[in-house]
N, C-alpha and C positions, 0 to 999 in steps of 0.2 A: 458463609461457606468459605473454607480455606482454599486459596488458589495455589495449586502446585506449579512447578515450572512447566512452561510450554515445551521446552526442549531439554534433552539430557545434555546439559552443557553448563559451563560456568555462567552465572548471572551476576552482572555488576550494574553500577548505576553512575550517572554523572548529573550535574546540575546545569541547567540551561542558563543563558544570560538573563532570562526572565525569572529565574529562581525555581523552575519546575524540576522535579526529580524524574529522570528518564532511565528506565531499566533497559538493559540490552544483554543478549547472550553472545558468547564469543568462544571460538576455538582458533587459537593462533599457532597451532602446531605445524601447519603447512607453511610453505614458502611461496613467494611470488606476490602478485597483485591482490590486494584485499577485495573481498566481495561483501557488500552491504545489502541486506535484505530488508524490505519494508512491506509490511502487511497492508491489506486493503482497509477501507473504512466502512463499517456497518455496525449493527447493534451489538455484535458479539465477536469482534475480531481481536487478533493477537498474533504473536510470533508463531503460534501453532499452524497458521495458514501456510507459512513458508517452510515448514518442517522438511518436506522432500528435498528442497534445495540445500538446506543446512546439512542434512545427513549425507547428501551426495558429495558435497564439496569439502566437508570438514576433513582435516588431515592432509589435504592436497594443496590447500591455499588458506590464508587467514579468512575466516568467515565471521560476520557479525549479523545479528538480527535485532532490530529495534522494536520495543513496545512503544508506540507513539503515545504521547500524553493523552489521557482519557481512556486508555486501554491497558490490558495486561497488568503488569506490576508497576507501571508508571503512575505518576500523580494523576488524579482525576479532578481537577479544579472545576468549579461551577461554571466558569465562563472564560473568555479569552481565546476561544478557538477560532481560527481563520486560516485561509491558505497561506498567508504570510507567516503566521505563527508556526505552522507545521514545516514550511520550507526552511525557516530559520533554525528550527530544531534539528533538522537533518544536516544542514550546512554546519551548524555548531558541532554536531557529533563528528562530522568528517574532520573538522579542524582540531577539536579537543582530544578525541579518542583515537581515531584512525591515524591522522597525522600525515598521510601521503595519498596520492591519487588512487582511487578505488573504483571498481565497477559497481554501479548502483542497479538494483533490480527492484521494481515496485509493482504492486498489483492495483489495478483499477484506478480509483480516484487518487491514490497515493502517487500514481505516475505524474499527475499534475504537480504535486508537492515536490517530487524528485526533480522534475524539469525546472521548476522555480529555484530549487536549491542549486542545481547545476549552473544556473545563471548568476546566482549569488556568489558561489565559490567555484569558479571554473577550474582553478588549479587543483582542486581536490577531487575532481570527477574525471575518470578515464573513459568511461562509457556509460550508457544508460540502456537498460532493458525494461520494457514496459509490457506487462501481461494484461490484455484487455483494457487498454487505457481509456479513460473518459476524455471528453472534450472534442471528439471527432464526429459527433452526431449532428443531425440537422436541427434537432429540437432545441429551442432557446430556453434560457433560464428565466425565472421570475426576476423582476427588477430588485434593486437593493432594498428599497422601502418595503416591498412586498415580502421579501425574505426576512427582514427584521420583524415584520408583523407576525409572520408565521412562527418565528422563533419565540417571540414574546407569548404568543398564543399557546405554543407547546410548553412553555415554561410555567403555565398555570399548574399548581401542585397536583390537583386531582387528575387533570387531563394528561399532563406529561407523564406522571407516574403510571397512570392506567395504560396509556399507549405503549410505554416502554415495557411494562409488565407483559403486555400482549406479544410484542415482537420478540421479546427475549424468552418466551416460553419454549419448552422442548418441541412441541408440535410446530411452532412457528420457525424455529431454527432449522428443524428437519426439512420443512417446506422450502424455505429460501435457499438453503444449501442444495437441496435436491434439484432445484431449477438450474444450478450451475454444474451439475454432475450427471452424466448420462447413465451411470451404472450403479446408482445408490450411494448413500452417504456413509462413510466410515463412522462407526459408533464413537470412537475416541475423538473424532473431530466435533461431533455433536456434544459430547460430554464436556470438552474443554470450553467450547463456545458458551455453553450454559453456565459453567462455573465463572468464567471471566465476566459474563453479563450480570452476575449477581454479587458483585463487589460494591462496597460503598462508593457512591458517586458515579456508578456505571452509566447512568442515563444521560449525563450532561453532554458529552461529546456526540453520541448518536442523535440526540434531539437537534443539535446544531446541524448535523449532517442532513437530517430529514427536512430541515428548513431550507436547504440548498445553499446555505451561506458558506459552505466549504468548497464549492465549485467556483472556478474562474470563468467569467464571461468571455466568450470568444477565445477559448484557450489556444486554438491553433495560432492565431495572430499574436496573442499576448505572451504565449510561452513557447509552444513547439516550433514555430517558424523562426524563432530567434536562436535556436540551436543549430547553427550553420556549420560548425566544424566538428562538434562532438559526435563520435560514432553512436548511433541510436538504432536499436532493434525493437520493433513492435510485433508482439505475437498476438494476432487478432484473427479470430475466426467467427464464431457465433457466440453471442452472449445475451441472455434474457434481459439484462439491465443496461447494456451499452450497445451503441451502433457506431459504425466507422465510415460513414459516407464521405467524409472529407479527408480520410487518410490517403487514398490514391493520389489526390491532388498534391498533397505535401510530398509524397514519395517521388512524384514526377519532377519536382523542382528542387529537391534537396538530395544530392547524391550521397550525403553522409548518413541518410536514413535507409533502413531496410525493414522489410516486413515478411513474416512467414505465417502461414496458416497450418495448424496442427489438427486438422479435422479428423474425426469428429471430437470436438470438445466444446464446452459451454462456459468457458472463462477460467477454468482451473486445470489447465493441461498438465501441470506438474503432479497432480494427484491421479489423473487418469492415464496419461501417456508420458510417464517420467522418462523413459529411455529416449523417446523422440524429442522431448523438451530439452533434456540435457545436451543432446547432440546438436540441436539448433543453437544453443548457447555457446557451446565449444566451437562450433564452426564460425559463429559470428565473432567471437573474441580472437580466434586464431587468424582470421582473414582481415578483420578491421584493425586489430592492434598488434598482431604478430606475436 
């Protein structure tokens, strides 16, 4: 199945220090501080997920959207996926391609990668916005050995292929996206998710995700609490896949952190409440950065 562009924009690529080919979309006709968009991690993700942000801000400021390795038009190697790998990919992109401080916006698990990237390349990150970020829930992750066992088990050819075929089917994509949207799933979102999940090597990164190896243990202490000066906005309301029990504690001790709820939404407010979402972003950037 041929994969079209996720966004109506110029698509370019760069090579990471580890040799992976990373695709990104960009519109640099605007002026001011760049905005870098990072999609979530799931069986069928891509830059299409952040389309409302890209369309809204293009022409008013430089906008970039990454297809992370394993997804979209980027390389889909069999292995090598880890939180450190994705964080270094983002940090490398900021250094190589953007070249100046940018506002980062990341969805769900990619918020952990973006936070780690901000710690790696603090001079390249002006602010961080996280939509339904993972890492704030009470539920603990499996141990490292258990996660490796799960990944090896999912790597069995018949099992892994069968499981991925199931979760990347149209009914499955419609079901999982439907849990994150209160008013139905746009057909073009389903169509692109299905197309990107049916490219060669599409199962490798999602199976690593399902093994929990892409999550950071104790992300609050390991990542988020270390962002002591960077302006951070968390948009967190209700999400069927993510909980936020530890977020209020962090907000209470870190004055550089802010949070907003855009109820009702279930993790994708930019698709359901775009005007309120963009206003929340603009208010954050104008007050936190001037």
